[in-house]
N, C-alpha and C positions, 0 to 999 in steps of 0.2 A: 747693071748697077755695080759700082766698085765695092771692095771690101775695106775694112779699116786699115789703112797704110799711110804712107806719107802724103798721098793725094788721093782724095775720094771723089770719084766722078759718077754722077747718076746718068744712066742710059735709059731709065724707065720712070722719070719722075711723073709725067702726065699719064703714062699707061702702065702701072706697076706690074712687074712680074714677081708674084708672090712667092715666097719660100713655101716648102711643104708645111712647115710649122705655122706659118701665118694663115695659109688656107685652112688648115685644120681648126684653128682657134675661130676664124670667122664662120666656117660651116657649122661649127657646134653652136656658137652664140646666136647666129641668125634664126636658129629654130626656136628661140626663147624670147618672146616679146616682152619687152621691159616697160612696166607701166610706171608713170610718174605722178601718181596719185599723192597729193600733198598730205592728206590725212594719214595715209599708210607710211609715208616717209617719216612724218613726225612721230607716229607710234613706234617706229624702228629706233628713232633717235632717243626716245623717252626710255625705251627698253634697255638701250646700251648705256644711257647716262645714269639711270637709277633715280632720276628726279624729273619733276613735271614742269617747272616754272620756266617758260621760255623768255620771259621779260618782253612780252609782245606788246611793245609801246611804239609810239612815234611812227606808225605806218609800217612797221616790220612785215605784217601780214601782206600789205599790198606789194611790198618789194619782193617778198617771196613768190607771190603769185605772179608777178611780172617776169621774175627769173625763170620760173618753170614754163610760163606761156611761150617765152622766147625760145627755149629749147624745143617745146612741142612744134613750134612753127617751122623748125629746121627739119624738113622731110628727107634730107639726103644722109642723115646719120645711120651708121650700122647699129645694130643691136648692142655691139660691144661698147660703142661710144655712149649709147644711152645708158648702159649698165654702169660705166664710169661716172657719167654725170649724176645718175641717181644716187650712186655711193657718195659722191661728193656732196650733194645737197644734204644727205643724212648726216654725213660727217660734220658739216658746218652747223646743222641743227643741234647735234649732239654736243659739240664744243660750246655753242651758245647756252645750252642748258647747264652744262658743267660750270661754265664761267659765272652765270647768274647765282648758282648754288654756292660756289667758292666765295663770292663776294658777300653773300648773305651771312656766311659763317665767319668771314674775316674781313668786316667792313673797312678796317684800317688800310686795306689795299688801295682804296681810292685816295688815300693820303700820301701814298709813296710818290716822291718826285721823280719825273723823268727829265733830268737836267743836261743841257749842253750837248745833245746828240750830234754826232756827224751823220748827214744824210747825203746819199749819192743820188742824183737826179740826172736822167738822160734817157735817150731812146733805147728800145731793146737792140741788142747787138752793138752797142756803141762803147763797150768797156765797162759798163756798170757792174756786171757780175765779177769781172777780173778786179776791179777796184774795191768793191765791198768785201770780197774774200780776202784780199790783201790787208785792208784795215783790220779785219776781224782776226788777222793773226796776232794783233796786239793783245798780250795777255790781260790788259787792263780794259778791254772792250767786251761788251755783251752783244752778241749778234743773234740772228735767228736761223738756226740750222733747218734744212728742208724737212727733217723728220719732225721738228717742233712747229714748223709752219703749218704742217698738215693736220696735226693733233696738238694744239697749244695747251689744252687743259685736260689733265687726266680725268677719267670717268671715276666716279665715287667707288671706293673699293677696288680699283683696278691698278694696283701698284706693280713694282718690279717683281719678276719671278725669283725663284730660289737661287738663280745664278746672278741676280742683280740687273738683269736686262729688262728695261722698260718695254712693256708690250706695245707702246706707240712706235717706238724705234723699230721693233721687230716687224710690225705691220708695213711700215714704210720701206724697210730693206726688202721685204718680199715683194712688194709692189715694183720697186725698182729692178729687182732681178727679173721679174716677169716682163717689164718694158724693155729691158735689154735683150731679152730672148726674142721679143716680137719685132722690135724696131731698133736694132743695135747701132745703127750709125747716128742715133740722137746723141750719143756721147760726144761725137765730134762737133756738134752744134751748140748743145746746152745740156750738159750732164748733171742731172739733179740727182745725184747719189745722196744718201741720207744726211751726211755731214756737210754738204755744200751749203753755203749761206743763200738764203732765199729771201723773197720780197715780202715785206710786211702787209701788202694789199691781200694776201691770203688771210690775215688777221681781219682785215677790214671787212672782208666778205662774211665773217660772222654776223655782220650787221646787213648783209646782202646790199653791199653798196660800192662795189669795185668794178673795174673794167675787165676782170680776169675771165669772165665767160666768153669774151670775144675771142680768146685763144682757144677755146675748146669746141666752139660751134659757130655757125653763120647766124649770128644774132643782132641784126642791125636794129631790131625793135628794143633790145636791151641796151645797146649803145645809146640809143636816142633817150631811153628811160633814165639811164645812169646819168647822162649829161645834164638832165633836167633836175637832178637831186641837189639840194643844199647840203654841201659836203661838210660844213662846220661841225655839225652834229655827228656825222659819221667818223670824222677824224678824231673827235673827242672820245667815240667809242674805241677807235684804235689805240688811243692813249690808255684807256682803261684795260684793254687786253695786255699792253705793255707792262702796265703796273702790276697786273696779275703774274705775268712771266717773271718779272723782277722779284716778286714775292716768292715765287715757287723755285727759282734757280739762281738767285744771286743778284746783289745790287751793284752791278757794274754800269759804266756809262755805255749808252747804246750807240751802234752803227746801223743804219737803216738804208734802204734803197728801193726805188721802184720808178719805172717809166711814167707810171700814172701821175706822179707828182708833178710832172711838166705841166699839166693842165689843171693842177689843184694847188698852186703855190699859195694862194690866198688862205685856203683852210690849213695847208701845211704849217705855214708860219704863225697863223693865229694858235695852232695847237702847240707848236714847239718854237716859241719866240726867240729862245737862245740857241737855237740850232746853228751849226756851221755846215754849209752846203757845198758840195763838190758837183758841179754841173759837167757832164761828159757830152762831147760834141763830135759827130762823125758824119761824113757824107750821107745824106738821106738815102741816096740811091743804094749804096752798100747796106745800109740798115734794112731798107725794103727788100732788096734780093735775098739777103740772108734770112730775114724773117719768113718771107714766102717760100723759099726753098725749104726751110724747117717745117713750115705748115704743110706743104705739099707732101713731104715725105711722111709725116705723121698722119695724113689723111688717108694713106693707103689702108690703114686700119680703122680709121674713124668714120669714113665715108664710103658710100656705094659707088661714087665716081670722083674723079679729080676734075677741077674747073680752074686751070691756071689763070684764065682771064678774070674770073671773079677775084681770086686772090691778088692779082695786080691792082685792080680797081679799088677793092676794099682797103687794102693795107697802105696803098700810097695816099689815099684819102685820110686814113686814120693817122698816119704818121704826119701828114700836113696839118691836121687838127691839133695834134700834140705839140708840134713845133711852133705853130702860130700862137698857141697859148703860152708856151715858154717865152718866146720873143716878147709877147705883150706883157708878161708879168715878171719878167727876170729882175726888174728893179724892186720888186717886193722883197728880195732877199738883200739885205745891205752888202755893199761891196767889201767892207772890212771884215765880213763874216762869210765870205763865199770865195770860191775860185772856179775858173773855167778851164777844163782839161780837153785838150784837142786830142783826138784818137791816135793822130800820128806822133804824138808826144808820149803816148803811154808805154809803148814797148821799148823798155830799156832805160827809161827816164823817170821811173816810179819814185825813187827815193827823194829827188828834189821836190816833186809835186807833193809828196807826203809831208815833207818839211814845211812847205807853204801852207798846207791844209792845217796841220797841227798849230802852226804859229797863229793862223787866223782864228782858230779855236781857242787860243790861250792855253794850250795843253803842252806840257813838256814831252818831247819825243825821247824816250829812255833808250839806253843802250840795249836793254832786254828787247824792247819793241823792235829796234832796228834789226837786231839779230833774227828775230822771228820774221820780219818783212823779207830779209834776204833769203831765209830758208823757204819761205813760200815761193818766191820768184824762181829760186834754183829748182824747186820741185814741180813747178807749174808752168813751163815754157809754153808760149802760144803754139797751137797745133799739137798739143800733147797726145790727143786722140785721133790724130790725122787732120788733113786740111781739106776742106770742101773746094772743089772747082765750081764756081758759079758760072751760070750762062744765061743771062736775062733773055737774050734774043732767042736762043734755042729752045729754052723751057717755057718761056712766058710770052714770046712774040712781041717784046717791046725793047727798045734801045735805052741805054743809060741816059743818053741826051734828052729823049722823050720825057723821062721822068724827072730828070734834074731840073728842067726849065720851070717847074712849079715852085722851086725853093730858092729863088734868088733872094728872098728876104731873110733867109736863115744864113746864107753865105755872106751876105752883106753885114750880118749882125755879129757873127762869131768867127773865130779862127777855124775854118773848115776847108779841107782840101778834097777835090774830086779824086775818087779812087778807081772807078771802073771806066 
């Protein structure tokens, strides 16, 4: 395996050669069986939150049970991965408890308008992260940094320390530092440092209703359960979390983003009817190879073995489902309040695209915002942490042409160029 440099090449993607630190972490954690008992996780969350009302309404308990059952069905997880997923469930429950309590104390939160947001919608690895971080550089925009996405609501009585550091930020920074120590090349693929702008589906999962779990484990049962949910109510819950965040940290206009919105455009637009949407489009083969390479690399710590064939099959199907829904529902977003951004136009052509987006949103693009955009572009060139050399055939036993044949419907609909 290569190191972080201009070009990063994996020699051990399917059969990882673990570092001494990685081996020590796994050897230690494998001796400690992690239990995913719902009552115990809820008790931990209550202890952390200092409150007890979970707002267990509209089938939340059923969704929580389905979520945990899907994790339990994945028998290939390491104990380290189970530990992380247990911690995630406790964190989601704790934040739900804290949100319920906050709104009880300040009911005016649910009257706060979430007006005219910009929303970036597109496949993972299609430029959504680059675009949302760029828009978030506008000082007039409110975005969701990674640290806040993980712990959006402070626990009762758990404020900043004597140095003014929010304990939520400190915890996320410590987790990021540990991740960089165990799987350092993640930074070259998707670096979730604490200040990086993150997806609001992390907030949606306070209602146990997003596709995020699919990125952490092999959970086809959860995918099917999630796809069967009526998302209108869950997106309304997402709006409630955004209202709480606006109440806590400032009334600016939001910029949001998530690949999940590709298959939930109906609920998205019903919840945010005055949104302006930027759709990003990229060769699905490039999306798939990037996503599964990242997944395979992370799996060296998450899983007891790597299965490249499973990753190809699952994620090519998953991307197909997302893009099929996007093509089907694209017209739900009015043409005069949306733009389509081809990936091959993103690198070096961002300013005209931003001008078009702001124009469609009826928002003045200020000189200060332009300056901040340019500063972001200058400080974040593509490949900042090194470039991955992808090799579908070598690592996954499939050719680009084999995968691309499934996506003619997408190439026919949008300005997309084959890349690999």
